C-alpha positions as CSV (number, residue, x, y, z in Angstrom):
1,M,96.3,178.6,165.8
2,K,96.0,181.8,167.4
3,N,99.4,183.2,166.6
4,K,99.8,182.2,163.5
5,V,100.2,184.1,160.4
6,C,98.4,182.3,157.1
7,L,98.6,183.5,153.5
8,I,96.4,182.0,151.4
9,T,95.8,182.6,147.1
10,G,92.3,182.8,145.5
11,G,91.0,182.7,149.6
12,N,88.1,185.0,148.0
13,S,85.7,182.1,147.1
14,G,85.3,178.5,146.7
15,I,88.6,175.7,148.7
16,G,90.9,179.5,149.5
17,K,87.5,181.1,150.9
18,A,86.3,177.4,153.2
19,T,90.8,177.1,154.3
20,A,90.8,181.0,155.5
21,H,87.2,180.7,157.2
22,E,88.4,177.5,159.7
23,L,91.7,178.5,160.4
24,A,89.9,181.7,162.1
25,K,87.7,180.2,163.4
26,M,90.9,178.4,164.5
27,G,92.4,181.7,165.9
28,A,94.7,182.6,163.4
29,T,95.3,185.1,161.0
30,V,94.8,185.5,158.3
31,V,95.3,186.7,154.5
32,I,93.5,186.8,151.7
33,L,94.9,187.5,148.3
34,C,92.9,187.7,145.3
35,R,92.9,189.4,142.0
36,S,89.9,191.6,142.9
37,K,89.2,194.2,145.8
38,E,85.5,194.3,145.5
39,K,85.4,190.4,146.0
40,G,87.5,190.6,148.5
41,Q,87.0,192.5,150.5
42,D,83.2,190.6,150.5
43,A,85.0,187.7,151.4
44,V,86.8,189.5,154.3
45,K,84.0,190.4,155.4
46,E,81.8,187.7,155.2
47,I,84.9,185.8,157.1
48,I,84.9,188.4,160.7
49,E,81.2,188.1,160.6
50,Q,81.1,184.3,160.7
51,S,85.1,183.4,162.5
52,G,84.5,185.9,165.0
53,N,88.1,186.4,164.5
54,Q,88.9,190.6,163.6
55,D,92.7,189.8,162.3
56,I,91.4,188.8,158.9
57,H,93.7,191.0,155.8
58,L,93.7,191.2,152.1
59,L,96.6,191.4,149.6
60,I,95.1,192.8,146.3
61,A,96.8,190.7,142.7
62,D,96.5,189.3,139.2
63,L,98.8,186.8,140.1
64,S,99.6,186.3,136.6
65,N,101.5,189.2,136.5
66,Q,105.0,188.6,138.0
67,R,105.5,192.7,139.3
68,M,102.2,192.1,140.9
69,V,103.3,189.0,142.6
70,R,106.2,191.0,144.0
71,Q,104.3,193.6,145.0
72,A,101.7,191.2,147.7
73,A,104.9,189.7,148.9
74,D,106.6,193.7,149.6
75,E,103.2,194.4,151.0
76,F,103.2,191.1,153.3
77,K,106.7,191.5,154.4
78,E,105.9,195.3,155.3
79,K,103.0,193.6,157.6
80,F,104.2,191.0,159.0
81,N,107.5,189.9,160.3
82,K,106.6,186.3,160.0
83,L,104.8,183.7,158.3
84,D,103.4,180.0,159.7
85,V,101.7,178.8,156.7
86,L,101.3,179.8,153.1
87,I,98.9,177.9,151.2
88,N,98.8,178.0,147.0
89,N,95.5,177.8,146.1
90,A,94.3,179.9,142.8
91,A,93.5,178.8,140.0
92,V,92.0,179.4,136.3
93,F,90.6,177.5,133.6
94,L,90.5,178.9,130.4
95,P,89.1,178.4,127.5
96,K,90.6,180.4,125.7
97,R,94.3,180.8,124.8
98,S,95.6,184.1,126.1
99,E,99.5,185.0,127.5
100,T,100.0,187.7,130.5
101,E,102.3,191.1,130.2
102,D,105.4,188.8,130.8
103,G,104.8,186.8,127.7
104,I,103.3,183.3,130.0
105,E,100.9,181.2,128.9
106,T,97.4,182.6,131.8
107,T,97.0,179.1,133.2
108,F,100.7,178.5,133.1
109,A,101.3,182.0,135.7
110,T,99.3,181.7,137.6
111,N,98.4,178.1,138.5
112,Y,101.8,177.4,138.6
113,L,104.4,179.9,137.9
114,S,103.2,182.4,140.6
115,H,103.3,180.0,143.0
116,F,107.5,178.8,142.2
117,L,107.0,182.3,142.3
118,L,105.3,183.8,145.4
119,T,107.3,180.7,148.0
120,H,110.6,181.7,146.7
121,L,109.8,185.6,147.6
122,L,108.4,184.8,151.3
123,L,110.8,181.9,152.1
124,D,112.4,184.1,154.7
125,L,109.5,184.8,156.4
126,L,108.8,180.8,156.3
127,E,112.0,180.1,157.9
128,A,111.6,182.8,160.9
129,S,108.6,181.3,162.1
130,G,110.4,178.4,163.0
131,E,108.1,175.7,161.4
132,G,107.4,176.9,157.9
133,R,104.4,175.1,156.6
134,V,104.0,175.8,152.0
135,I,100.8,173.8,151.0
136,N,100.8,174.2,147.2
137,V,96.7,172.6,146.5
138,A,97.6,170.5,143.1
139,S,95.2,167.2,142.5
140,K,95.3,164.1,141.4
141,H,97.8,163.7,138.1
142,N,96.9,159.7,136.9
143,G,97.5,160.4,132.5
144,I,98.9,164.0,132.8
145,K,103.2,164.7,131.7
146,M,105.3,167.7,131.4
147,N,105.8,168.6,128.2
148,F,108.8,170.3,127.9
149,D,108.6,170.9,123.9
150,D,105.0,172.7,124.0
151,L,105.0,174.1,127.5
152,M,102.9,177.2,127.0
153,V,100.3,174.7,124.6
154,K,101.4,176.6,121.5
155,N,99.8,173.5,119.7
156,N,96.2,172.3,120.1
157,Y,95.3,174.8,123.2
158,S,92.8,172.8,125.5
159,F,92.1,174.1,128.8
160,F,92.7,170.4,130.1
161,R,96.1,170.4,128.1
162,A,96.2,173.7,130.3
163,V,95.5,172.9,134.0
164,G,96.8,169.1,133.5
165,P,100.3,170.2,133.4
166,T,100.2,173.0,135.8
167,K,98.4,170.8,139.2
168,L,101.7,168.1,137.3
169,G,104.0,170.9,137.6
170,L,102.8,171.8,141.6
171,I,103.9,168.3,142.3
172,L,107.2,168.0,141.1
173,F,107.8,171.7,142.9
174,T,106.8,170.3,145.8
175,K,109.3,167.7,145.7
176,E,111.9,169.5,144.5
177,L,111.5,172.2,146.7
178,A,111.6,169.5,149.5
179,K,115.1,168.1,148.7
180,R,115.6,172.4,148.6
181,L,114.6,172.8,151.8
182,E,116.9,170.2,153.9
183,G,118.3,171.4,157.1
184,K,115.8,174.4,157.2
185,P,112.4,175.3,159.3
186,V,110.5,175.2,156.9
187,T,108.3,171.5,154.9
188,V,106.7,171.7,151.6
189,N,103.9,169.4,150.9
190,S,100.9,168.9,148.3
191,L,97.9,167.6,147.4
192,H,93.4,166.8,146.4
193,P,91.3,168.8,147.4
194,G,88.3,166.6,145.3
195,I,86.2,167.2,142.9
196,I,84.6,170.5,144.2
197,K,81.8,173.1,143.7
198,T,83.6,176.7,142.7
199,N,83.1,179.2,140.1
200,L,86.6,178.4,138.3
201,M,84.5,176.1,136.0
202,H,82.3,179.5,135.1
203,R,84.1,180.2,131.6
204,L,83.5,177.3,130.4
205,P,81.5,175.4,127.9
206,W,77.9,175.1,130.3
207,I,77.8,171.1,128.9
208,L,81.8,171.4,130.9
209,R,80.0,173.5,134.0
210,S,77.0,171.2,134.5
211,L,79.8,167.9,133.8
212,F,81.6,169.3,136.8
213,S,78.5,170.4,139.5
214,L,76.8,166.6,138.8
215,M,80.5,165.3,140.2
216,S,81.8,168.0,142.8
217,A,80.9,167.8,146.5
218,K,80.8,171.5,148.6
219,T,83.7,173.6,149.3
220,E,84.0,172.6,152.6
221,K,85.4,169.1,151.9
222,G,87.7,170.5,149.9
223,A,89.4,172.8,152.1
224,K,89.6,169.7,154.9
225,T,93.3,169.0,154.2
226,P,94.7,171.9,153.1
227,V,93.6,173.1,156.6
228,Y,95.3,169.7,157.8
229,L,98.3,170.0,156.7
230,A,98.1,174.3,157.8
231,T,97.5,172.5,161.4
232,S,97.9,169.2,162.4
233,E,101.1,167.3,164.4
234,D,100.8,164.9,162.1
235,V,102.6,166.0,159.6
236,K,105.0,168.4,161.8
237,G,108.0,167.9,158.9
238,I,106.8,165.9,156.9
239,N,108.1,167.1,153.8
240,G,108.0,166.5,149.9
241,Q,104.2,164.6,150.1
242,F,101.2,164.2,148.7
243,F,97.7,163.8,150.9
244,V,94.4,163.0,149.6
245,N,91.8,162.9,152.8
246,C,94.2,164.2,154.8
247,K,96.7,161.1,154.0
248,Q,100.0,160.2,151.9
249,E,99.1,159.0,148.9
250,K,102.3,157.5,145.8
251,T,102.6,160.2,143.6
252,T,102.3,158.4,139.5
253,E,105.8,157.5,138.1
254,A,105.8,161.4,136.1
255,A,105.4,163.0,139.3
256,N,108.4,160.8,141.1
257,D,110.7,162.7,137.5
258,S,113.1,163.8,139.7
259,I,114.9,164.9,136.2
260,A,111.6,166.8,135.6
261,A,111.3,168.0,139.2
262,K,114.6,169.9,138.4
263,Q,114.5,170.8,134.7
264,L,110.6,171.9,135.9
265,W,113.0,174.5,138.8
266,D,115.6,175.0,136.3
267,I,112.9,176.6,133.3
268,S,111.1,178.3,135.7
269,M,113.7,180.0,136.9
270,S,114.3,181.8,133.6
271,L,110.8,182.6,132.7
272,L,110.7,184.8,135.7
273,R,112.1,188.9,135.1
274,P,115.7,189.5,136.5
275,D,114.4,192.1,138.5
276,I,111.9,190.0,140.5
277,L,113.9,188.1,142.9
278,K,116.1,190.4,143.4
């Protein structure tokens, strides 16, 4: 991975950090994007110490804020003239509903829309790579559907009802973007990392945290499929697919709905501030 530039959202902890560490060990230039400057600096220091790779960089942005996503993309472009791998990994699990300053439900804004936006803002640098790869960290999605009548989960909010559609949304985004990238030197795929020990659950009730902890595997295992999709020659040219344990897996009927994918794309575009994509 020498001379490859990789950007990972949520790269300061959990799966993102483990992925950043593995790519750093392979010699890649790694950029982690996170909200906390202090936690980001600690993560960069740790990755450098453990990998021996000095080429580790930090971007600061609250992904729920479209203006800050744009600023992060602009800052990235000031430092780099290409992007080989974009791993859209960051996510939140929020027990209570809230809205961002852009007027969008926070889970949807962070887990899904920020990655939709960041990918668009960096597509030119992904094309400049000659073999750009976009990797969307989603999840298994059986029983999940997009509720287009209540995407902002204004009715009967729960973190389950908020998070599930954002992960399905990333898969629909993957499939729609893959269609639009045909003929361009960029591919996009999504994945399920497994149920992994992560600090994402720290704001949930203790009983849920305890259950997830018992069911979860180590973050290193969760990083295997993102690292595989970022580095393997086996997936060169593979586009619009869903991976579990480094293997392609079929998606559900809801995830294969091309009409829903196009509808979500159009809604996503309408939710972006007019000045952001200029």
